[in-house]
C-alpha positions as a Markdown table, in Angstrom:
| # | Residue | x | y | z |
|---|---|---|---|---|
| 1 | Unk | 108.0 | 94.0 | 126.9 |
| 2 | Unk | 104.8 | 94.2 | 124.8 |
| 3 | Unk | 104.7 | 91.9 | 121.8 |
| 4 | Unk | 103.6 | 92.5 | 118.2 |
| 5 | Unk | 99.9 | 92.4 | 117.6 |
| 6 | Unk | 99.1 | 89.6 | 115.0 |
| 7 | Unk | 97.9 | 90.9 | 111.6 |
| 8 | Unk | 94.9 | 89.1 | 110.0 |
| 9 | Unk | 94.2 | 89.0 | 106.3 |
| 10 | Unk | 91.0 | 89.0 | 104.2 |
| 11 | Unk | 91.8 | 87.7 | 100.7 |
| 12 | Unk | 88.8 | 89.5 | 99.1 |
| 13 | Unk | 89.7 | 92.8 | 100.7 |
| 14 | Unk | 93.4 | 92.3 | 99.8 |
| 15 | Unk | 92.5 | 91.6 | 96.1 |
| 16 | Unk | 90.3 | 94.7 | 96.1 |
| 17 | Unk | 92.6 | 97.2 | 97.8 |
| 18 | Unk | 96.1 | 95.9 | 97.4 |
| 19 | Unk | 96.4 | 94.6 | 93.8 |
| 20 | Unk | 99.3 | 97.1 | 93.4 |
| 21 | Unk | 101.5 | 94.9 | 95.7 |
| 22 | Unk | 102.1 | 92.0 | 93.3 |
| 23 | Unk | 102.1 | 94.4 | 90.3 |
| 24 | Unk | 105.0 | 96.3 | 91.9 |
| 25 | Unk | 106.7 | 93.0 | 92.6 |
| 26 | Unk | 107.4 | 92.2 | 89.0 |
| 27 | Unk | 110.9 | 93.8 | 89.0 |
| 28 | Unk | 111.8 | 91.4 | 91.8 |
| 29 | Unk | 110.7 | 88.5 | 89.7 |
| 30 | Unk | 113.0 | 89.8 | 87.0 |
| 31 | Unk | 115.9 | 90.0 | 89.4 |
| 32 | Unk | 115.1 | 86.3 | 90.4 |
| 33 | Unk | 115.3 | 85.3 | 86.7 |
| 34 | Unk | 113.4 | 82.1 | 87.2 |
| 35 | Unk | 114.0 | 79.2 | 84.8 |
| 36 | Unk | 111.6 | 76.4 | 83.8 |
| 37 | Unk | 112.0 | 73.4 | 86.0 |
| 38 | Unk | 113.5 | 75.3 | 88.9 |
| 39 | Unk | 112.2 | 74.5 | 92.4 |
| 40 | Unk | 111.3 | 77.8 | 94.0 |
| 41 | Unk | 109.9 | 78.6 | 97.4 |
| 42 | Unk | 107.7 | 81.7 | 97.5 |
| 43 | Unk | 108.1 | 83.0 | 101.1 |
| 44 | Unk | 105.0 | 84.9 | 102.2 |
| 45 | Unk | 103.0 | 84.0 | 99.1 |
| 46 | Unk | 99.8 | 85.8 | 100.1 |
| 47 | Unk | 97.0 | 85.0 | 97.7 |
| 48 | Unk | 99.4 | 83.5 | 95.2 |
| 49 | Unk | 99.3 | 86.3 | 92.5 |
| 50 | Unk | 103.1 | 86.1 | 92.0 |
| 51 | Unk | 103.4 | 82.4 | 92.8 |
| 52 | Unk | 101.1 | 81.8 | 89.9 |
| 53 | Unk | 103.4 | 83.7 | 87.5 |
| 54 | Unk | 106.3 | 81.5 | 88.6 |
| 55 | Unk | 104.2 | 78.4 | 88.0 |
| 56 | Unk | 103.2 | 79.7 | 84.5 |
| 57 | Unk | 106.9 | 80.0 | 83.7 |
| 58 | Unk | 107.3 | 76.3 | 84.3 |
| 59 | Unk | 108.8 | 76.5 | 87.8 |
| 60 | Unk | 108.0 | 73.9 | 90.5 |
| 61 | Unk | 106.9 | 76.4 | 93.0 |
| 62 | Unk | 105.7 | 76.0 | 96.6 |
| 63 | Unk | 104.1 | 79.0 | 98.3 |
| 64 | Unk | 104.0 | 79.4 | 102.1 |
| 65 | Unk | 102.2 | 81.9 | 104.2 |
| 66 | Unk | 101.1 | 82.2 | 107.8 |
| 67 | Unk | 97.6 | 83.2 | 106.9 |
| 68 | Unk | 95.2 | 80.3 | 106.4 |
| 69 | Unk | 92.8 | 82.5 | 104.5 |
| 70 | Unk | 95.5 | 83.7 | 102.0 |
| 71 | Unk | 96.8 | 80.2 | 101.6 |
| 72 | Unk | 93.2 | 79.0 | 100.8 |
| 73 | Unk | 93.0 | 81.8 | 98.1 |
| 74 | Unk | 96.3 | 80.6 | 96.6 |
| 75 | Unk | 95.2 | 77.0 | 96.6 |
| 76 | Unk | 92.0 | 78.1 | 94.8 |
| 77 | Unk | 94.4 | 79.1 | 91.9 |
| 78 | Unk | 95.6 | 75.5 | 91.8 |
| 79 | Unk | 98.9 | 76.2 | 93.5 |
| 80 | Unk | 100.9 | 74.2 | 96.0 |
| 81 | Unk | 100.4 | 76.6 | 98.9 |
| 82 | Unk | 100.9 | 75.7 | 102.6 |
| 83 | Unk | 100.2 | 77.3 | 105.9 |
| 84 | Unk | 103.7 | 77.8 | 107.4 |
| 85 | Unk | 105.3 | 80.1 | 109.9 |
| 86 | Unk | 108.3 | 81.6 | 108.2 |
| 87 | Unk | 110.2 | 81.6 | 111.5 |
| 88 | Unk | 110.0 | 77.8 | 111.6 |
| 89 | Unk | 110.8 | 76.6 | 108.0 |
| 90 | Unk | 111.4 | 72.9 | 107.9 |
| 91 | Unk | 112.6 | 72.5 | 104.3 |
| 92 | Unk | 116.1 | 71.0 | 103.9 |
| 93 | Unk | 118.0 | 71.7 | 100.7 |
| 94 | Unk | 114.9 | 71.4 | 98.6 |
| 95 | Unk | 114.9 | 74.6 | 96.5 |
| 96 | Unk | 117.0 | 76.2 | 93.8 |
| 97 | Unk | 115.7 | 79.6 | 94.8 |
| 98 | Unk | 113.7 | 81.4 | 97.5 |
| 99 | Unk | 111.7 | 84.4 | 96.5 |
| 100 | Unk | 109.9 | 86.9 | 98.7 |
| 101 | Unk | 107.9 | 90.1 | 97.9 |
| 102 | Unk | 106.4 | 92.5 | 100.4 |
| 103 | Unk | 106.4 | 89.8 | 103.1 |
| 104 | Unk | 109.7 | 89.8 | 105.1 |
| 105 | Unk | 108.8 | 93.0 | 106.9 |
| 106 | Unk | 105.9 | 91.1 | 108.5 |
| 107 | Unk | 108.3 | 88.7 | 110.1 |
| 108 | Unk | 109.7 | 90.2 | 113.3 |
| 109 | Unk | 112.4 | 87.6 | 113.9 |
| 110 | Unk | 114.6 | 88.0 | 110.8 |
| 111 | Unk | 117.5 | 85.8 | 112.0 |
| 112 | Unk | 115.2 | 82.8 | 112.4 |
| 113 | Unk | 113.7 | 83.5 | 109.0 |
| 114 | Unk | 117.1 | 83.7 | 107.3 |
| 115 | Unk | 118.3 | 80.5 | 109.0 |
| 116 | Unk | 115.3 | 78.7 | 107.6 |
| 117 | Unk | 115.8 | 80.1 | 104.1 |
| 118 | Unk | 119.5 | 79.0 | 104.3 |
| 119 | Unk | 118.5 | 75.4 | 105.1 |
| 120 | Unk | 115.8 | 75.4 | 102.4 |
| 121 | Unk | 118.3 | 76.2 | 99.7 |
| 122 | Unk | 120.6 | 73.8 | 97.9 |
| 123 | Unk | 124.2 | 74.9 | 97.7 |
| 124 | Unk | 124.5 | 77.5 | 94.9 |
| 125 | Unk | 120.9 | 78.5 | 95.4 |
| 126 | Unk | 119.7 | 82.1 | 95.5 |
| 127 | Unk | 117.5 | 84.2 | 97.8 |
| 128 | Unk | 115.9 | 87.2 | 96.1 |
| 129 | Unk | 113.4 | 89.5 | 97.7 |
| 130 | Unk | 111.9 | 92.9 | 98.4 |
| 131 | Unk | 110.6 | 94.3 | 101.6 |
| 132 | Unk | 109.8 | 97.5 | 103.4 |
| 133 | Unk | 113.0 | 99.4 | 104.3 |
| 134 | Unk | 113.9 | 101.9 | 107.1 |
| 135 | Unk | 111.6 | 104.9 | 106.8 |
| 136 | Unk | 108.8 | 102.9 | 105.1 |
| 137 | Unk | 105.4 | 104.6 | 105.6 |
| 138 | Unk | 106.9 | 106.9 | 108.2 |
| 139 | Unk | 104.1 | 109.3 | 107.9 |
| 140 | Unk | 101.5 | 106.6 | 108.7 |
| 141 | Unk | 103.5 | 105.4 | 111.6 |
| 142 | Unk | 103.7 | 108.9 | 113.0 |
| 143 | Unk | 99.9 | 109.4 | 112.7 |
| 144 | Unk | 99.2 | 106.0 | 114.3 |
| 145 | Unk | 101.5 | 107.0 | 117.2 |
| 146 | Unk | 99.7 | 110.4 | 117.6 |
| 147 | Unk | 96.2 | 108.9 | 117.6 |
| 148 | Unk | 96.8 | 105.8 | 119.6 |
| 149 | Unk | 99.6 | 106.7 | 122.0 |
| 150 | Unk | 97.1 | 107.4 | 124.8 |
| 151 | Unk | 95.8 | 103.9 | 124.5 |
| 152 | Unk | 99.0 | 101.9 | 124.1 |
| 153 | Unk | 102.0 | 104.0 | 124.7 |
| 154 | Unk | 105.0 | 103.3 | 122.4 |
| 155 | Unk | 103.4 | 101.5 | 119.4 |
| 156 | Unk | 106.9 | 100.4 | 118.2 |
| 157 | Unk | 106.8 | 97.8 | 120.9 |
| 158 | Unk | 103.6 | 96.2 | 119.5 |
| 159 | Unk | 104.1 | 96.9 | 115.8 |
| 160 | Unk | 104.0 | 93.9 | 113.5 |
| 161 | Unk | 106.4 | 95.6 | 111.1 |
| 162 | Unk | 110.2 | 95.2 | 110.7 |
| 163 | Unk | 111.7 | 97.8 | 108.4 |
| 164 | Unk | 115.6 | 97.5 | 108.4 |
| 165 | Unk | 118.1 | 99.7 | 106.5 |
| 166 | Unk | 120.3 | 98.2 | 103.8 |
| 167 | Unk | 123.4 | 98.1 | 106.1 |
| 168 | Unk | 121.5 | 96.3 | 108.8 |
| 169 | Unk | 120.0 | 93.7 | 106.5 |
| 170 | Unk | 123.2 | 93.1 | 104.6 |
| 171 | Unk | 124.8 | 92.3 | 108.0 |
| 172 | Unk | 122.1 | 89.8 | 108.8 |
| 173 | Unk | 122.2 | 88.2 | 105.4 |
| 174 | Unk | 126.0 | 87.8 | 105.6 |
| 175 | Unk | 125.8 | 86.5 | 109.2 |
| 176 | Unk | 123.4 | 83.8 | 108.0 |
| 177 | Unk | 126.0 | 82.8 | 105.4 |
| 178 | Unk | 124.7 | 84.4 | 102.2 |
| 179 | Unk | 126.8 | 86.2 | 99.6 |
| 180 | Unk | 125.1 | 89.5 | 98.9 |
| 181 | Unk | 125.1 | 90.1 | 95.2 |
| 182 | Unk | 123.2 | 93.3 | 95.4 |
| 183 | Unk | 121.2 | 95.3 | 97.9 |
| 184 | Unk | 119.5 | 98.7 | 97.6 |
| 185 | Unk | 117.2 | 100.9 | 99.6 |
| 186 | Unk | 115.1 | 103.3 | 97.6 |
| 187 | Unk | 112.0 | 105.6 | 98.0 |
| 188 | Unk | 109.0 | 104.5 | 96.0 |
| 189 | Unk | 106.1 | 106.8 | 96.5 |
| 190 | Unk | 103.1 | 104.6 | 95.9 |
| 191 | Unk | 99.7 | 105.9 | 94.6 |
| 192 | Unk | 96.8 | 104.0 | 96.2 |
| 193 | Unk | 93.8 | 102.8 | 94.1 |
| 194 | Unk | 91.4 | 104.3 | 96.6 |
| 195 | Unk | 91.0 | 105.9 | 100.0 |
| 196 | Unk | 93.7 | 105.7 | 102.6 |
| 197 | Unk | 91.1 | 104.2 | 104.9 |
| 198 | Unk | 91.0 | 101.1 | 102.7 |
| 199 | Unk | 94.8 | 100.8 | 103.1 |
| 200 | Unk | 94.5 | 101.2 | 106.8 |
| 201 | Unk | 91.8 | 98.5 | 107.0 |
| 202 | Unk | 94.0 | 96.1 | 105.0 |
| 203 | Unk | 97.5 | 96.7 | 106.3 |
| 204 | Unk | 97.1 | 98.4 | 109.7 |
| 205 | Unk | 94.5 | 96.0 | 111.2 |
| 206 | Unk | 96.8 | 95.3 | 114.1 |
| 207 | Unk | 96.6 | 98.9 | 115.2 |
| 208 | Unk | 92.9 | 99.4 | 114.5 |
| 209 | Unk | 92.1 | 96.4 | 116.7 |
| 210 | Unk | 93.2 | 98.5 | 119.7 |
| 211 | Unk | 89.9 | 100.2 | 119.6 |
| 212 | Unk | 86.3 | 98.7 | 119.8 |
| 213 | Unk | 84.6 | 98.0 | 116.5 |
| 214 | Unk | 82.2 | 100.8 | 117.0 |
| 215 | Unk | 85.1 | 103.3 | 117.3 |
| 216 | Unk | 87.0 | 102.1 | 114.3 |
| 217 | Unk | 85.3 | 104.5 | 111.8 |
| 218 | Unk | 86.1 | 107.5 | 114.0 |
| 219 | Unk | 89.7 | 106.4 | 114.4 |
| 220 | Unk | 90.1 | 106.0 | 110.6 |
| 221 | Unk | 88.6 | 109.5 | 110.2 |
| 222 | Unk | 91.1 | 111.0 | 112.6 |
| 223 | Unk | 94.0 | 109.3 | 110.8 |
| 224 | Unk | 92.7 | 110.5 | 107.4 |
| 225 | Unk | 92.6 | 114.1 | 108.7 |
| 226 | Unk | 96.2 | 113.8 | 109.9 |
| 227 | Unk | 97.5 | 112.2 | 106.8 |
| 228 | Unk | 95.7 | 114.2 | 104.1 |
| 229 | Unk | 98.0 | 117.3 | 104.1 |
| 230 | Unk | 101.1 | 115.1 | 103.6 |
| 231 | Unk | 99.9 | 112.2 | 101.6 |
| 232 | Unk | 97.2 | 113.4 | 99.3 |
| 233 | Unk | 98.4 | 115.0 | 96.1 |
| 234 | Unk | 96.9 | 118.0 | 94.2 |
| 235 | Unk | 94.5 | 115.8 | 92.2 |
| 236 | Unk | 93.1 | 114.0 | 95.2 |
| 237 | Unk | 95.2 | 110.8 | 95.0 |
| 238 | Unk | 96.6 | 109.3 | 98.1 |
| 239 | Unk | 100.4 | 108.6 | 97.7 |
| 240 | Unk | 102.1 | 106.7 | 100.5 |
| 241 | Unk | 105.7 | 107.2 | 101.4 |
| 242 | Unk | 106.9 | 103.7 | 100.7 |
| 243 | Unk | 110.6 | 102.9 | 101.0 |
| 244 | Unk | 111.7 | 99.5 | 99.7 |
| 245 | Unk | 114.7 | 97.3 | 100.3 |
| 246 | Unk | 115.6 | 94.9 | 97.4 |
| 247 | Unk | 118.3 | 92.3 | 97.4 |
| 248 | Unk | 119.8 | 89.3 | 95.6 |
| 249 | Unk | 122.0 | 86.8 | 97.3 |
| 250 | Unk | 123.4 | 83.3 | 96.8 |
| 251 | Unk | 124.2 | 80.4 | 99.1 |
| 252 | Unk | 127.8 | 79.5 | 98.4 |
| 253 | Unk | 129.2 | 76.0 | 97.9 |
| 254 | Unk | 131.2 | 74.7 | 100.9 |
| 255 | Unk | 134.2 | 72.4 | 100.4 |
| 256 | Unk | 132.1 | 69.5 | 101.6 |
| 257 | Unk | 129.4 | 70.4 | 99.1 |
| 258 | Unk | 131.9 | 70.5 | 96.2 |
| 259 | Unk | 133.4 | 67.2 | 97.2 |
| 260 | Unk | 129.9 | 65.5 | 97.4 |
| 261 | Unk | 129.0 | 67.0 | 94.0 |
| 262 | Unk | 132.3 | 65.7 | 92.5 |
| 263 | Unk | 131.6 | 62.2 | 93.9 |
| 264 | Unk | 128.0 | 62.3 | 92.5 |
| 265 | Unk | 129.3 | 63.2 | 89.1 |
| 266 | Unk | 131.9 | 60.4 | 89.2 |
| 267 | Unk | 129.2 | 57.9 | 90.2 |
| 268 | Unk | 127.0 | 59.1 | 87.3 |
| 269 | Unk | 129.9 | 58.7 | 84.9 |
| 270 | Unk | 130.8 | 55.3 | 86.1 |
| 271 | Unk | 127.2 | 54.1 | 85.8 |
| 272 | Unk | 127.0 | 55.4 | 82.3 |
| 273 | Unk | 130.2 | 53.6 | 81.3 |
| 274 | Unk | 128.8 | 50.2 | 82.5 |
């Protein structure tokens, strides 16, 4: 079976063409309800735009991302950002919360990711995120399949994207041990700040890499022609058919956790009485 084509990121290009991504992530921050002093893991932090907001709120935040270039951009903001593959998280009960915006759909092995998030959280911790849901950018995917099928067959086999439905992802969250507090899938038509070609260059590089560099402009032109009737509105603005999946969960306390906590409180009380 063919494997996903790795996506590469250019921080300057991302900041120029995709500033709407962290801006639209603010409701997810509100759902997280971060508190000063909390230890928070930003999973798929990108260039650190939202990680920085958590730090400003007084959180002790660590950002992780698989892109060295994006991590370097986050570090340039003065953040604790690290190059980490989210499928192989090594944190052990280190965080009060894990936060993720527009990143989980770039992680094709969700069970491994969720297992790592579970380990990273302390008992009682929460996992809040938003990602692309089933049907996300369906029009773009259809156009890519039309234009590139003769080169690579079924693009779903090599796609870097994972867009689950709410029922599917709830099942995975619960199988990993999380209590699902809320989960919703909703359409969010998203206006682009510029041309759809800029979006394709930023987010669909995996597919564009299937053609030689000297053919890329022609490929983008073909995609633009296919997409224009369905995704350009009457005033000439490109509006992509985004579908989002937003959730909030918690890691419940086990009986062993509760016993250990009770012992710790007893030890603290005994020490204070001496």
